[in-house]
C-alpha positions as CSV (number, residue, x, y, z in Angstrom):
1,M,4.8,3.3,-9.6
2,Q,8.4,2.4,-9.8
3,F,10.7,2.3,-6.7
4,S,14.4,2.6,-6.8
5,R,14.9,-0.4,-4.4
6,K,12.8,-3.3,-3.5
7,T,10.0,-2.0,-1.3
8,T,7.6,-3.7,1.1
9,I,4.0,-2.7,0.5
10,H,1.3,-3.4,3.1
11,D,-1.7,-1.9,1.2
12,I,-2.8,0.6,-1.4
13,C,-5.7,2.9,-0.7
14,I,-7.7,4.6,-3.6
15,Y,-10.1,7.5,-3.1
16,A,-13.0,7.5,-5.5
17,D,-16.4,9.3,-5.3
18,Y,-19.3,8.1,-7.5
19,K,-21.5,11.1,-6.6
20,S,-19.0,13.6,-8.0
21,D,-17.6,11.7,-10.9
22,E,-20.4,9.3,-12.1
23,S,-19.1,7.7,-15.3
24,Y,-15.5,8.6,-14.5
25,T,-15.5,6.4,-11.4
26,P,-13.7,3.0,-11.7
27,K,-15.8,-0.1,-11.2
28,K,-13.1,-2.9,-11.6
29,V,-9.5,-2.3,-10.6
30,S,-6.5,-4.6,-10.9
31,V,-3.3,-4.2,-8.9
32,R,-0.2,-5.8,-10.4
33,C,3.3,-6.1,-8.9
34,G,6.6,-7.2,-10.2
35,N,10.3,-6.5,-10.7
36,H,9.9,-4.6,-14.0
37,F,7.2,-3.8,-16.5
38,N,7.5,-7.1,-18.4
39,D,7.3,-9.1,-15.2
40,L,4.0,-7.8,-13.7
41,S,1.6,-10.3,-12.3
42,E,-1.9,-9.6,-10.9
43,V,-2.0,-9.6,-7.1
44,E,-5.5,-8.4,-6.4
45,Q,-8.6,-7.5,-8.4
46,I,-11.4,-5.6,-6.7
47,E,-14.9,-4.6,-7.9
48,M,-16.4,-1.4,-6.5
49,N,-20.1,-0.6,-6.6
50,E,-20.6,3.2,-6.5
51,P,-17.7,3.9,-4.1
52,S,-17.6,7.0,-1.9
53,G,-14.4,7.4,0.1
54,W,-11.3,5.4,0.6
55,I,-11.0,1.8,-0.6
56,C,-8.1,-0.1,0.8
57,V,-6.6,-3.1,-1.0
58,K,-4.3,-5.4,1.1
59,L,-1.4,-6.8,-0.8
60,K,-0.2,-10.1,0.5
61,D,2.0,-12.8,-1.1
62,P,1.1,-16.5,-1.0
63,N,2.7,-16.8,2.5
64,D,0.4,-14.1,3.8
65,K,3.2,-11.5,4.2
66,P,3.3,-8.0,2.7
67,I,4.6,-7.9,-0.9
68,R,8.2,-6.8,-1.7
69,T,8.4,-5.3,-5.2
70,F,10.1,-2.8,-7.5
71,M,7.0,-1.8,-9.5
72,V,3.2,-1.5,-8.8
73,Q,0.6,-1.0,-11.6
74,I,-3.0,0.0,-10.9
75,A,-5.1,-0.8,-14.0
76,I,-8.7,0.4,-14.3
77,L,-10.5,-2.4,-16.2
78,V,-14.0,-1.1,-16.2
79,N,-15.7,2.2,-15.3
80,H,-19.2,2.8,-14.1
81,Q,-21.7,3.5,-16.9
82,N,-19.1,2.3,-19.4
83,G,-17.1,5.5,-19.2
84,R,-14.0,5.9,-21.2
85,D,-11.9,8.2,-18.9
86,T,-11.4,7.7,-15.2
87,H,-10.9,9.8,-12.1
88,L,-8.8,8.6,-9.1
89,R,-8.9,11.5,-6.6
90,M,-6.0,10.2,-4.5
91,I,-3.8,7.1,-4.1
92,K,-1.9,6.2,-1.0
93,V,0.7,3.4,-0.8
94,H,1.4,2.2,2.8
95,S,4.4,0.3,3.9
96,P,4.8,-1.5,7.3
97,I,6.4,0.5,10.1
98,Q,9.9,-0.5,10.9
99,D,11.7,0.8,13.9
100,V,15.3,1.3,12.8
101,S,16.3,4.2,15.0
102,L,20.0,4.3,16.0
103,A,19.2,5.7,19.4
104,K,17.8,2.5,20.9
105,K,19.0,2.1,24.4
106,P,19.3,-1.3,26.0
107,L,17.0,-2.1,28.9
108,F,19.1,-2.8,32.0
109,T,17.1,-4.3,34.8
110,S,19.7,-5.8,37.1
111,V,20.7,-3.9,40.3
112,E,24.3,-3.8,39.2
113,C,23.4,-2.0,36.0
114,A,20.7,0.2,37.5
115,Q,23.2,1.8,40.0
116,Y,25.1,3.3,37.0
117,A,21.9,4.5,35.2
118,T,22.2,8.1,36.3
119,I,25.0,10.6,36.4
120,R,25.6,12.5,39.6
């Protein structure tokens, strides 16, 4: 996945179902991040044993903060039963929630400010 600007990524969730897909189900997955294709470095590697449902992979940098990146690659290293093809039913990329609304109102708590809080 390539993003047009540097994006903060909190985690990636993968939906896999061994009972439906059997040999098409991934067993070992590598998540790589970087600025461009030649720059990718492995951030996380997970091993799944007959998964059924959502598997979430937290992406953290060495300072334990969410990763900021232009590109994410999900590489399937090994499938169950040595399968050749793979099925990923769904992938979700989550970013931290940031409140950047323009309609933020300051909180006035003094009596002088509170008397002008309403319009007659």
